C-alpha positions, -999 to 999 in steps of 0.1 A, spaced: -832 222 -419 -804 230 -394 -802 209 -362 -809 226 -327 -783 212 -304 -774 216 -267 -740 204 -260 -725 199 -224 -688 205 -218 -679 190 -186 -643 203 -189 -621 185 -161 -647 178 -138 -664 146 -125 -647 112 -114 -659 80 -130 -687 73 -106 -700 109 -106 -701 111 -145 -721 78 -149 -745 93 -124 -748 127 -139 -753 112 -174 -778 85 -162 -798 116 -146 -796 135 -179 -808 105 -201 -835 98 -178 -847 133 -180 -845 143 -213 -859 109 -229 -892 128 -235 -879 163 -241 -857 159 -273 -878 162 -304 -874 164 -342 -841 179 -351 -831 186 -318 -799 168 -302 -782 167 -269 -745 162 -269 -725 156 -236 -687 162 -242 -670 144 -213 -634 137 -202 -617 106 -216 -625 83 -188 -661 84 -192 -665 83 -230 -668 43 -235 -693 40 -207 -714 70 -218 -716 57 -252 -728 25 -239 -756 42 -220 -766 63 -249 -769 34 -272 -803 32 -285 -812 68 -280 -822 86 -309 -810 122 -301 -785 119 -273 -748 117 -283 -714 116 -266 -686 138 -276 -648 143 -267 -634 175 -256 -602 173 -278 -583 150 -301 -549 150 -317 -542 159 -352 -523 128 -363 -539 94 -367 -514 75 -346 -480 76 -333 -455 84 -306 -475 112 -289 -475 101 -251 -505 111 -233 -527 121 -266 -556 104 -280 -565 101 -318 -599 106 -334 -600 69 -344 -597 57 -308 -626 80 -300 -647 67 -328 -640 32 -316 -656 38 -283 -688 53 -300 -679 88 -299 -699 110 -325 -688 146 -317 -654 163 -307 -646 199 -295 -619 215 -314 -607 250 -308 -619 257 -275 -607 289 -261 -591 272 -232 -572 249 -256 -561 281 -275 -551 300 -243 -533 273 -223 -520 247 -248 -511 272 -277 -533 258 -303 -535 280 -334 -556 280 -366 -531 260 -385 -531 232 -360 -568 233 -358 -571 229 -394 -551 197 -393 -574 185 -363 -605 192 -383 -591 173 -411 -583 143 -391 -617 144 -371 -636 144 -404 -614 116 -418 -625 95 -388 -662 104 -391 -664 125 -361 -684 157 -361 -664 186 -348 -680 213 -327 -656 241 -340 -651 269 -315 -643 305 -324 -645 337 -304 -628 368 -292 -612 380 -259 -623 412 -241 -594 432 -252 -602 423 -288 -638 433 -285 -629 464 -268 -605 473 -296 -634 465 -322 -612 438 -335 -638 409 -330 -652 406 -365 -618 403 -377 -607 377 -352 -637 355 -359 -634 359 -397 -597 348 -393 -603 320 -372 -631 307 -397 -610 311 -428 -575 297 -417 -591 268 -398 -622 256 -417 -625 274 -452 -600 250 -467 -626 222 -465 -652 214 -493 -687 224 -489 -697 189 -483 -671 186 -455 -678 220 -440 -714 209 -436 -705 183 -410 -693 209 -387 -711 225 -358 -698 262 -354 -698 273 -315 -693 310 -309 -676 316 -275 -670 352 -263 -638 344 -243 -647 373 -220 -680 356 -210 -668 320 -203 -671 311 -166 -670 347 -157 -709 347 -151 -712 375 -178 -732 368 -207 -732 385 -240 -766 404 -246 -790 384 -269 -784 413 -293 -746 412 -291 -749 373 -294 -773 375 -325 -749 399 -341 -719 378 -342 -741 347 -352 -756 366 -382 -720 374 -390 -705 341 -390 -736 328 -409 -729 356 -436 -692 346 -437 -701 310 -443 -727 321 -472 -699 344 -489 -677 312 -490 -700 283 -496 -733 298 -505 -766 305 -490 -778 270 -486 -748 255 -467 -751 287 -443 -785 282 -437 -782 248 -427 -749 254 -404 -758 249 -369 -742 277 -348 -742 273 -309 -737 302 -283 -711 292 -258 -706 318 -229 -722 315 -195 -755 302 -210 -778 290 -181 -816 282 -175 -824 318 -169 -811 334 -203 -813 302 -226 -846 311 -238 -838 345 -249 -807 336 -265 -822 307 -283 -849 327 -294 -828 347 -318 -829 339 -354 -794 328 -359 -787 309 -326 -793 273 -328 -784 262 -292 -757 262 -268 -722 249 -259 -729 247 -220 -702 247 -194 -709 252 -157 -747 244 -161 -740 210 -176 -726 196 -144 -760 197 -129 -786 176 -144 -817 198 -136 -799 229 -149 -788 213 -182 -822 196 -189 -840 228 -181 -820 244 -208 -826 216 -233 -865 219 -225 -861 256 -236 -866 245 -272 -902 230 -263 -914 263 -247 
């Protein structure tokens, strides 16, 4: 049975005290809301990770994630952080391939394949992001783009290792714009992703792969999105910075 996950991505927001306060509020509010195979993941800036992991310790279904990691295990990479370092402070998840990393830092599929390997080698669970730009969608290239991103960055993995990934579909044209893909558009892409996984690894792996929607998901549209057959939760940006909004999205699974 695949996990239902609501993951928050704080991006470059919240100073140290603000982050502690926000995470504490979320913990207190979700303790009776997260059930069964459902999980909450908060992906915060590096300064927060050790403290948030300590706060989350002892909870059953709340985890801490990083927003990025370097592809090498260690070395002369000033300003970078390794997956081993992240694991040492209690981090369980790491976002890889976010569209902002691809756009602003030039991360390509070859590099992301290396990052994925390194994360898995250090027992981190990648939340691997894929998605198309507005130009790619308007030119009807979106299926090809997503297929290529999956194949070049993740399909070198064994079925066992691929099963440790969470896939996040983020229509780049909907991130931070207030525009959301319709539930039908989102479901179409999620079903396509699952079919590609099935073609590579078989129906069982595909059925057990968690696929999240990441594109301006909020308390007002989460229920409709999460009701779709192949949408297993969300990678939440702006709404994760407000504890009530974030927890209202988490509670969607209980309605």
